[in-house]
C-alpha positions as CSV (number, residue, x, y, z in Angstrom):
1,M,133.8,107.8,97.9
2,D,134.1,108.0,101.5
3,S,136.5,111.2,101.4
4,P,136.6,113.1,104.9
5,G,133.3,115.2,105.4
6,S,131.4,113.4,102.7
7,P,128.4,112.4,104.4
8,K,127.8,108.3,105.1
9,L,125.6,106.5,103.2
10,K,122.6,105.5,104.6
11,V,121.4,102.0,105.1
12,L,118.0,100.9,106.7
13,M,118.8,97.4,108.3
14,V,116.1,95.6,109.3
15,E,116.7,92.2,111.1
16,D,115.1,90.3,114.2
17,E,118.0,88.1,115.1
18,E,120.4,90.0,117.8
19,D,123.4,88.5,116.9
20,T,122.9,88.7,113.4
21,A,122.3,92.9,113.7
22,S,125.3,92.8,115.1
23,L,127.5,91.5,113.4
24,L,125.9,93.5,110.7
25,K,125.8,96.6,112.1
26,F,129.7,96.1,112.7
27,L,130.4,95.4,109.2
28,L,128.3,98.2,107.9
29,E,129.6,101.0,110.3
30,R,133.5,99.2,109.3
31,A,132.3,100.2,105.9
32,S,131.4,103.9,106.6
33,Y,127.5,102.9,106.4
34,D,125.1,105.1,108.9
35,V,123.0,102.0,110.6
36,V,119.2,102.8,111.1
37,H,118.1,99.4,112.4
38,A,114.5,97.8,112.9
39,K,114.0,94.9,114.7
40,D,111.0,94.1,113.5
41,G,108.9,94.3,110.3
42,R,106.6,96.6,112.6
43,Q,109.4,99.3,113.2
44,A,110.4,98.8,109.9
45,Q,107.1,100.0,108.7
46,E,107.2,102.9,111.2
47,L,110.6,104.0,109.8
48,V,109.7,103.7,106.4
49,N,106.6,105.8,106.6
50,T,108.7,108.8,109.3
51,M,112.5,108.7,107.8
52,A,113.8,110.0,105.0
53,P,115.0,107.4,102.4
54,P,117.9,105.7,102.8
55,D,120.8,104.9,100.3
56,I,119.7,101.1,100.8
57,V,117.7,98.7,102.4
58,L,118.8,95.3,103.9
59,L,115.9,93.6,104.5
60,D,115.3,89.9,106.2
61,V,112.6,88.2,105.4
62,M,111.3,85.9,108.4
63,L,110.8,88.8,110.8
64,P,108.0,89.2,113.7
65,F,104.7,91.5,112.7
66,L,105.5,91.7,109.3
67,S,107.4,89.6,106.9
68,G,110.4,90.9,105.3
69,L,107.9,90.6,102.1
70,Q,105.7,92.6,103.2
71,V,107.8,95.4,104.6
72,L,108.9,95.5,100.9
73,T,105.4,95.9,99.4
74,V,105.1,98.8,101.9
75,I,108.7,100.2,100.6
76,R,107.6,100.1,97.1
77,K,104.6,101.3,97.3
78,R,106.2,104.3,99.6
79,E,106.6,107.8,97.7
80,G,110.6,108.6,97.5
81,W,111.4,105.0,98.2
82,N,110.5,103.2,95.4
83,K,114.2,103.7,93.7
84,V,116.0,102.4,96.8
85,P,117.6,99.5,96.0
86,I,116.3,96.6,98.6
87,V,119.0,93.4,99.5
88,M,116.6,90.6,100.9
89,L,119.2,88.6,103.5
90,T,117.4,85.4,105.0
91,A,117.9,81.7,106.3
92,D,115.5,80.8,103.9
93,G,116.7,79.6,100.7
94,S,113.5,78.5,98.9
95,E,113.4,79.3,95.2
96,H,109.5,80.5,95.5
97,D,110.5,83.2,98.0
98,I,114.0,84.1,95.8
99,K,110.9,84.4,93.0
100,R,108.4,86.3,95.0
101,A,111.0,88.6,96.8
102,L,112.3,89.5,93.2
103,E,109.2,89.8,91.7
104,S,107.9,92.2,94.4
105,G,110.7,94.8,93.7
106,A,113.7,93.1,95.5
107,N,117.1,94.0,93.8
108,D,118.9,91.4,95.1
109,Y,119.0,87.9,97.5
110,M,121.0,86.8,99.6
111,I,121.4,83.5,102.1
112,K,122.2,83.0,105.5
113,P,125.2,82.8,106.6
114,F,126.5,85.5,103.9
115,N,130.1,86.3,103.0
116,P,130.6,89.8,104.6
117,R,133.1,90.7,101.8
118,E,130.5,89.5,99.2
119,L,127.9,91.3,101.5
120,T,129.5,94.6,101.3
121,S,130.6,94.6,97.4
122,R,127.3,94.4,96.7
123,L,125.6,96.8,98.8
124,K,128.6,99.4,96.9
125,R,127.4,98.2,93.6
126,F,123.9,98.9,94.1
127,I,124.7,102.3,95.8
128,A,127.0,103.2,92.7
129,H,124.6,102.4,90.1
130,A,122.2,104.4,92.0
131,A,124.6,107.5,92.6
């Protein structure tokens, strides 16, 4: 999959917590992903409206300005983005929010703190299905 010369898979990562964002960026880049980072819901919405759809979206639920669930709705309404796999990543493990995210179009839901290997395995699984 990551043979020399093949384009890197693009991930839109929406995460407001700086330490978590740095860790995720490190993990994703080490796994050969090209990472585009939005630090809040408003910036995420701007990117959804201006960039080409990525291969996958990693989306925090609790964000400034717009929540991850609001961003999820924006993504699912945007042409070309409706099939992009979305993995919600959050410290909030309430059953209600998990159910809402999945019903709103999220493909998966991971709770922080997360296992780095599990995260990259889940992302690979979604991208393999999309390919």
